[in-house]
N, C-alpha and C positions, 0 to 999 in steps of 0.2 A: 462525462465522467465514467468511471469504470463500472459497467453495468448499472443497475439501478442503485447499487450500494455506493455507489460510486459517487452518489452524493456523499456517502460516508468516506469512501476511499480518498476523495479529493479534499474533504473538509477536515476530517479527523486525522488522517494519516500524515499530517505534517510531522508527527512523531512516529517515525517509521520502524524503528527497531530498538531492542533493549540494549542498554549500555552495559558492556562487559569490561571495558578498560577505559577509565576516564581520561587518562593522560598518555595513552600509547601513541607511538608514531604511526603515521599512515603508511601502509604499504603502497607500492607504486600502482597497484591495480584495484584499489578500493572503489574507484569508479570504474567498473569493468570496461575494458577496452580503452582505458584512458591513456593510450599512447605507448604502452609497453609491450614488447614482444613476448614477455613471459606469460601473458594471459591469452595468447593466441594459439590455435591448434598447431601442432608441430608440422603438419603437411602444408601449411600456408606459404612457406618460404619467407624470404625477407619482405619487410613492409615496402609498399610502393607508394610514392608520393605523386600527387596530381590527379586529375580526372574529377568526375562528378559522381557522388553517391546519392542514389534516389531512394527515398524512404516513404513507405506507405503508413499513414497514421490511421488509427481506428476510430477517431472522433474529431469533430471540429474544435477549433480553439477560438475564443472570443477576442483575446488580446495577448500580446507577448509581454507578460508582466507576472512576476512571482505572486503578486496579489491575487491573480486569478488561480485559485487552487486547482482548477481543471488542468492547467498547464503542468502542474507538479504531481498529477496522478501518475501511477506507475507506467502506463503505456506511453505517456507524453513526456517522460523524463528524457527520452532520446532527443527531444527538441530542446527542453529546458537546459540540459547539460551542455548543449552547444553554445548557448548564450550566457549562461550564468554558472559560476562555480559554487558548490555548496561549502558551507563551513564544516559540516560533518557528513560522512557518507556511510552507506550500508555495507557491512562486511559479511563474511560467512557466518552461518549459524547464529544469527541474531546479534552480531556485534555491531557497534557504532564506533567509527574511528575518525580522527581529524583529517581534514583535507586542506581547505584554506586556513583552518585553524591549525596551530601547532600543538595545542593542548587545551583541555577544558577540565579544570580541576575543582573539586568541592571543598568546603570546610568540613569539619567533623560530623555535622548533622545534616549536611546536604541542603542547607537553607541559603547558602551563598556560594557562587561559582565564579571562577576567574577564567576568562577566555584569552588565550594568547594567539595572536595572528602571525602568519608568515610576513616577512618583511618584503617590501618592494613590489607588492601586487598593486596593479592599477586597473581602473575601469577602462573600457575600450576607447573612451574619450580622453584618456591620459590622466584623469584625476585619481588621487590615491584611494585605495580601498583600505581604510584605516579604522581605528576604533570608533571615531565619530561617525564614519559611514555606516558601521554596524548599528549603532544606536539610532541613527536617523532612519535606517531601513526598518528596524523593528517598530519604531514609533509610527512610521507611515502605514505599515500593514496592520497595526493595532487599531487605527482609526475606523469608525463605522463606515465612512465614505469609501474606504478601500474595498469593502465587501469581501474580505479574505476570511476563509474558514479558520485560518491560523490565529485570528483574534482571540479565540478561546485559549490558545496556548500563550499568547502574549499577555493575556490578562493575569496569568499566574506570576508575572514578574512585578515585584513591588517597586524596584528602582534599578537604574542602570548608571554606571559611573565610568567615564573614560579615564583610565589610570595613566595611559600613555598612548602614543600613536599605535602601538601594537597590543594594547591590553584593555579589556573591558571587564568590569565587575558587575555581577547580577545579584541582587538580593531578592529572594523569592518570598511570596506571601505564605507559603507552607513548604515543608521539606519535599524534595523531589530528587531521588537518587538517579533518576534517568533523565534529568533535565537536558543534557546535550542532544538527546534524540529528537528534541523539538526543532533542531536546526539542520535536519537532513533534507527538508523540502522548503516550503515557502519562506519561513523565517530565516533559513540558512542560505538561500539564494540571494545573497546581498546584492542590491542594485540601487541605482540612482532613480529617482522618481521620473516618470515619463514627462517629456516637455509639453505634451498636449494629451488630452484624453485618448486619442486614437494612436498615439505614438507608443513604440515599445519602451520598456524600461531599459536603462543602460546597464549592462553587466560586465563581468570580467572574464567571460568564457572564451574558448578557443575560436569561436566564429562570431561574426557580426551580421546584421540583417542587410540584405541587398534589396529585397522586395517582398511584399506580402499581400495576399488577398485573404483577409480574415475568414476563417471557416472553410477555405478552399486550398490554399497553398502558401508556401514560404520558401524563399531562396536565400541561403546564407553563404558567405564567403569567409575564407580564413582570416583570422584576426592577426595582422602583422605585428602587433605589439603585445601579443599574449605572453604572460609571465612564465608559463610552463612549457611542456612539450607541445610543439605545434601539431595541429591536426594533419592527417595524411592527405585527405581529399582537398582539392582546391575549392570545391563548391559542394554544398548540400542542398538538394531539392526535396522538399516535403510536399506530399499530396494527401489530402484528406480522402480516405476511401472507407467509409463507414460500413459497407456491406462486407461481411466476413468472407463469403465465397468470391466476390469480385476482387477483394484484396489478395486472396491466395492466387487467383488466376493471373493477376497482374505480375506476381512473382514468377509464375511458371512461364509466362509469355516474354519475360525480360523487360517489362515496362517499369518494374521497381527492382531494387537490389535487396531490400530488407523490409519486413512487415511484422507487425505485432499480431499475435493470435492467442486465443485461449481455448481453441477448438481441438479436442482430443483426436478427432478423425483426421485432422490436417497434420498433426504430429506423426500419426501412423503412416500417412500417405507420403509425407515429405521425402524419405529416403528414395522411394521409387521414382520421384520426380527430380532427383539429383539436387535436393535442397537440404540445407543443414539447419539444425535447431540449437538455440541457446535458451534453455528454460530453467526455472527454479520453482520451488514450492510456495508460490506467492499468493495463493488464493484459497479461501476456506468457504465451503458451502454449508449453510445452516438454515434453520427455520426459526422465525420469531413467533412467540406466542404472547398475546396481549393479556398480561396478568392482572390488569386493572378492570377487566370486564368478565362476567360469567360467559362460559363455564371455565375459562382458563385462569380464573383466580383461585381455582381448586387445584392444589398440587397433584392430587390423584389423577385428574384428567390429563395434566401435562405429562406425568410419568407414564400414563397409559400410551400416549402417542409415542413417547420415547421408546417404550418397549416394543412397539409395533414395527419399528424400523430395522431393516437389515441393511446396515451401512455398506457392507461389502457388495451387496447386490446393487445398491445405488451407484457405487463407484464403477462397477463393471459395466453397467448399462449406459451410464452417462459419460464416463471418462475412460472407458475402454482399457482398463488396467494401466492407465498412464499416471494415476495418482495413488492415493492411499486413504484409508478411513481416518476420520478425525475423532478424537476421543475427549475433547474438551477445549477450553479456552487457552490452554498452554500448548502451543504447537509442538510438533515432533522435533523441530530444529531449535527450540528455545533452550537457552542455557538454564532455565528454571524448571526444566522437565523433571517430573518425579515419577513415582510408581502408582499414580492414581488409576482408577478403573472406571470404565464406562459400561453400563449395563448392556448385555447382549439381548438380542430379540427374544421375547417371551410372550407369545400370543395369548396363552392362557392367563398369565398374570395381568396382562393388559386388559382383557375382558373383565377380569375380577375387579380391578380398580375402577373401571367405568361403572360397573354395577354398584359398587360401594358408594360411588359419587352420585348415583341416580341418573347417569347419562349413558345408558346402554344403547340409546338411539341417537347418539351425538351426530350432529351435522354442522358444517361450517364452510365458509368461503376461504379459498387459498389464493392470495394475490401473488402474481408472478409476472415477469416481463415476457415479451414475445420471442426472445432468443431461443434457438433450438435446444440448447442445454437446459435452460430453465423449464421449457415445456416437457422435455424428457424426464427431468427430475420430478416435476409435479405429477406426471402420469404414473411413475413408479411408486411415489408416495401414496397416490390415490388408491392404488391397488392394495398396498400394504395396510392402509387404514381400513379399507373395506374388509380385510381379513379379520378385523376385530369388531366389525359391525358399524363402522363409522362412515358416514357419507361426506365426502369432500368434493366440493364444487370448485373447479379451476376457473379463476377469473384473471385473464391477462390484462395488463395495463401498460400504457406507454411509460417511459422512464420518469417523466416529470410527475405524472399522477402517482406513480408508485412511490417516488420520493416524498411527495406531499403526505401520502397516507402513512408512511413510516414516521416522519417527523411529527405529525399531528396525532399519531397513534390512532388512526382511523382504520383499523384492521382487526380481524380475529387472528388469522394466521397468515404469514407471508414468507416468501422466499427471500433469503438474505445471503448474498455472496460478497465477500470482502477480502481485501488484502490486510485488514487491520490486525489479524491475529499473528502476523509476522513480528509484531512488537507486543510482547506480553504486558509490559508496563502500561503502555497506552491503552491496549484493549481492556484490561481489567479496570483501570481507573475510569475510562471514558464510558464504558458500557454498564459497569456494575458498582463502581465505588460510590462513596457518599457524595451526593450532588452531581452525579455523573451527567455530563452534558448530552450524552447520546444514549440515554436509558430508554431505548425504544420499547422495551417490553414492560416497563413500569415496575419491574421486580425490585424489591428491597429486602435486604438481609443484613441484620446488624453484625453477625459474625463475619460474613464475607467482607462487609465494609471496613470493619476494624482490621482484618487481616491485610487488606489492600493498603490501608493507611500505614500500617506498620511496615509493610514491605517497601513502600515508596520512601519511607523515612530513614532507611538504613543503606549505607554504602557497602555493607557486608553481603556479598552475593549469596552466600550459603543461607544466611538468615532470611534474605529477601525471598529466596526460593522456597523456603519452608512456609513463609507467610502466604505467598502466592498459591502454593499447592493447596493450602487450607481453603483459600477463597475459591479456587477452581473446583474443589470437591463439593462445596456448597452449590455452585452453579450447576454442576452435573446432577447433584442430588435433588434439587428443586426444579430443574428443567424449565427455566423461563425461555431457554433457547435449546433447540435440538441440534446437535452437531452431526454432520454427515460425512464430508470428504475434504481432504487436502488435495488441491489440484495444481498441475503444472501450468505456468503462464510464461510467456516470453516471446522470442523472435524466431522467425524463419528467414533464411538468407539464401541467395543464389550461390552457386559454386564459385562465381567470380568475386565474391565479397570476402576479403581477407580480414583477419584480426577478430573474428567472432569469439567472444570470451566464454569461459566456463563459468556459468552462474548457477550451477546445479545445487550449490549450498547456500544460495541467497534467498531469503524469504521476501526480499524486495529486489526485483530484477532491475538494476540501475546501470544502464549502459551509456557510455559516452561515445558519440559518433567520431570523436577525434582519434580514437584508436582503431578505427576501421579503414580499410582501403579497398580500392578497386583494382583487381588484378589485370595486368595488361595481356 
């Protein structure tokens, strides 16, 4: 999964972006690179059909099934989008738009929704992808044996009704004005159940599976019965290359045509190596504070650490001016963005707050993974905290141990990098709202909780924005989480790869390989 958060990015971010138009028509490039010349760079020339596109994945995959949330994490959607079509897709600036869906519309209070499907869509085995297939898919992923992180989202549905072959009604347990955003990943990648535990789920995507070595590689071929625009490449070959440097070198040497990266130094180096980038602001670096245990149950201590941090310096050192500072849980590309403020560095005030709280000699462990960016971030923060008299000990953990510590709240302070803030609705409700399933910090705030509930219950975007801004200000004021930077993530490609889309305004970098081609 995506970094250690990545437990989170793969389990929570089935709801990937905020809904801005519940029943708008999908533009042709809402799955970026989805077979349209409009999304390709002008100097690519006409699209070329045929050949093999080689793609380097940054992590292994257990199985080819949307039930495996790892497959629908942002770096792996380049594979998921080949086999499965989503009902809803991620657009620019936090929008969610229909794809396999024609529309997704609410009743007046957002407690009931109607999904209208495209007509004539079939799975790769020829069976219809209709309303019953959608209901069967959601029910399958909701079961405990599916082990899908999306079960949290499915549990919000009270009832489903097949109104017609192309229409499904959803009755929710509580109002959710952003309900369609739950269908951009696992729940939205409608599929037939695997024939056997080790078999892939059957999808409706532009490619089908030819061969697979789980965790190692997969080879896909063009789906001859695909309902939409056919993929350009005859064949897609995916290789798992988890080492960041090795993955980059494979691109330089010509062993791969396209790779995922989140490393700022590689983005800066790429032009000199005749490589091109397609990146978007899809990642936010933060720090989690355990508010259920001393000393971080004291808001003065949390605010002191907040005031010790120079976010611009963190961005410059770790992300090399490729990103920007983050100033709270409403991202800079969110449609709910307001005029909220985040406190600037103030060393004197930070020391004063620690003295008031009786923790002038504060010390703690900082949990982080072993990736270079995480280590750099930890080292920079260690020095900033030292400037206010705080001793921070850096403790690296493997991703599995870090995930366990996060979910079981077995930490004092920890590094937390996630794509989740690309979707304001999901981030606020899942991290801070009443009964939030991913309340890693343990923070509770009645005012913020009520504001989040109010926001989710209205389809009026302006009203929702006001409510969310109120909740965000409470998060910033009480500092259960420190916000650091918004970071670019995405793909690097060789010069012979055509159709690389512009995803610079996408908080979720969602690329379909069907729209890419290999230049002759």
